[in-house]
N, C-alpha and C positions, 0 to 999 in steps of 0.2 A: 136730386138733381141728373137730371138725364145728359148723358154722354153722347156726343155726337157720333155716327158710326164714319170711323174713318176709312173704311174699307169700302162705301159705297161708294158709288162713280157720281162724281157732280152731274147737275142737270145738264142735258142737252145744249143749253143756250148758253151755257158756260164756254162750251167748249167751241165756238162759232169762231172760224178763220175767215177773212178775207184774202183770195190769193190774187196778187197784180203781178201779171206778167206785164217786163220791159225787159229795154237794151241799152246798152253802153260800149262804150271800150272797153275791152278784156283790161286793160292796163288800170282802168279808174278802178275798178269793182273794188279791189283793197282799202280805198279811199271811199268809197261809197259807204260799203261795210263798217267802217270806220264814222261815220257821221251817223247812220243808224245807230249802231251799237252806242254809242252817247250818249242816246236818248234812252236809257234804259228801261226796258220793255215797251218800246214804241211800236218793233216789229223785229221780223227775225228775215234776215236775206240770204236765199240758197241761191249756188252760184252753179246747178247742174252742168249748165253748156258753157261755163263760165271764160271760156278760149273763144269762143264765138263773141261774147258780151250778154248772153242772155242770160238775166235774172229774173229769182222768182221773191218777191215780197210776201211775207205774211205778215197781217197784221190783224188786229180784232176791229169790228165792224164800226165800234163807237170811237176807234182811232184814224180814221181813213182820213176825215180830212186834214186834220193834224200832220200827218205824214206827207199828203200832199204839200203842205206849207211848207215844211221842212225842204221835202225834193226843191220846191221852187224858190226856195234860200240859195240853193248850190246849184241852179240851174248856168249859172254863168261859168261853173268850174265843173262838173259833170256832164257831159255828153248824154242824158237821159234820157230816154223816150220809151213813157207809159203807153201799154196798150189802153184802148177805149173800152172794150169789154173785159171785165173782169170775175172773176169768178165769187159771187157773194155771199156768203153763209155757208161755205162747205165746213163740217165738223173734222177738224185736224185729226189725220192717221196719227200724228204723232201720241195723241193723249190716249 
Protein backbone atom coordinates (compact mmCIF):
# COMPACT_ATOMS: atom_id res chain seq x y z
CA UNK A 1 0.00 0.00 0.00
CA UNK A 2 1.34 3.44 -0.96
CA UNK A 3 1.62 5.93 1.84
CA UNK A 4 0.87 9.58 1.11
CA UNK A 5 3.82 11.93 1.14
CA UNK A 6 2.89 14.27 4.01
CA UNK A 7 5.81 16.57 3.26
CA UNK A 8 4.56 17.33 -0.23
CA UNK A 9 2.64 20.63 -0.31
CA UNK A 10 -1.05 20.45 -1.25
CA UNK A 11 -2.11 21.46 -4.76
CA UNK A 12 -2.29 25.22 -5.25
CA UNK A 13 -6.07 25.19 -5.75
CA UNK A 14 -6.47 23.98 -2.17
CA UNK A 15 -4.67 27.10 -0.93
CA UNK A 16 -6.91 29.65 -2.66
CA UNK A 17 -8.26 32.38 -0.41
CA UNK A 18 -10.63 35.20 -1.25
CA UNK A 19 -9.81 38.37 0.64
CA UNK A 20 -12.71 40.72 1.24
CA UNK A 21 -12.02 44.16 2.63
CA UNK A 22 -14.62 45.75 4.86
CA UNK A 23 -15.08 48.45 7.46
CA UNK A 24 -17.19 48.79 10.57
CA UNK A 25 -17.17 50.67 13.85
CA UNK A 26 -13.99 49.74 15.72
CA UNK A 27 -16.04 48.83 18.80
CA UNK A 28 -17.93 46.22 16.72
CA UNK A 29 -14.89 44.24 15.56
CA UNK A 30 -14.90 41.90 18.57
CA UNK A 31 -18.57 41.06 18.08
CA UNK A 32 -18.07 40.54 14.34
CA UNK A 33 -15.08 38.25 14.99
CA UNK A 34 -17.15 36.21 17.46
CA UNK A 35 -19.90 35.76 14.87
CA UNK A 36 -17.41 34.67 12.19
CA UNK A 37 -15.58 32.34 14.60
CA UNK A 38 -18.85 30.68 15.66
CA UNK A 39 -19.04 29.25 12.12
CA UNK A 40 -15.90 27.18 12.51
CA UNK A 41 -13.84 27.15 9.35
CA UNK A 42 -16.00 29.69 7.51
CA UNK A 43 -13.57 32.60 7.41
CA UNK A 44 -10.79 34.36 9.24
CA UNK A 45 -11.14 37.98 10.24
CA UNK A 46 -8.02 40.13 10.30
CA UNK A 47 -8.16 43.55 11.91
CA UNK A 48 -4.85 45.04 10.84
CA UNK A 49 -6.24 48.56 11.08
CA UNK A 50 -8.78 47.82 13.78
CA UNK A 51 -8.59 51.18 15.47
CA UNK A 52 -10.14 52.75 12.37
CA UNK A 53 -12.52 49.83 11.77
CA UNK A 54 -10.78 48.40 8.69
CA UNK A 55 -10.96 44.61 8.58
CA UNK A 56 -10.22 41.89 6.07
CA UNK A 57 -12.13 38.63 5.77
CA UNK A 58 -10.25 35.63 4.38
CA UNK A 59 -12.58 32.97 3.04
CA UNK A 60 -12.48 29.95 0.75
CA UNK A 61 -13.92 30.73 -2.72
CA UNK A 62 -16.71 28.18 -2.25
CA UNK A 63 -17.78 29.81 1.04
CA UNK A 64 -18.09 33.44 -0.15
CA UNK A 65 -21.86 33.28 -0.74
CA UNK A 66 -22.52 31.69 2.65
CA UNK A 67 -20.31 34.28 4.37
CA UNK A 68 -22.34 37.04 2.72
CA UNK A 69 -25.54 35.41 4.02
CA UNK A 70 -24.13 35.29 7.55
CA UNK A 71 -23.07 38.94 7.38
CA UNK A 72 -26.49 39.95 6.01
CA UNK A 73 -28.15 38.18 8.94
CA UNK A 74 -26.32 40.43 11.43
CA UNK A 75 -26.62 43.62 9.38
CA UNK A 76 -29.02 45.14 11.92
CA UNK A 77 -26.43 44.63 14.69
CA UNK A 78 -23.17 45.53 12.92
CA UNK A 79 -22.60 48.51 10.64
CA UNK A 80 -20.45 46.59 8.15
CA UNK A 81 -19.60 48.00 4.73
CA UNK A 82 -17.99 45.55 2.34
CA UNK A 83 -15.82 46.61 -0.58
CA UNK A 84 -17.33 45.85 -3.98
CA UNK A 85 -14.14 44.60 -5.55
CA UNK A 86 -12.19 42.00 -3.68
CA UNK A 87 -9.29 39.72 -4.34
CA UNK A 88 -10.62 36.43 -5.68
CA UNK A 89 -8.27 33.51 -5.59
CA UNK A 90 -5.00 34.72 -4.09
CA UNK A 91 -2.85 31.98 -2.68
CA UNK A 92 -2.69 32.54 1.03
CA UNK A 93 0.77 33.59 2.26
CA UNK A 94 0.15 31.78 5.56
CA UNK A 95 0.16 28.37 3.86
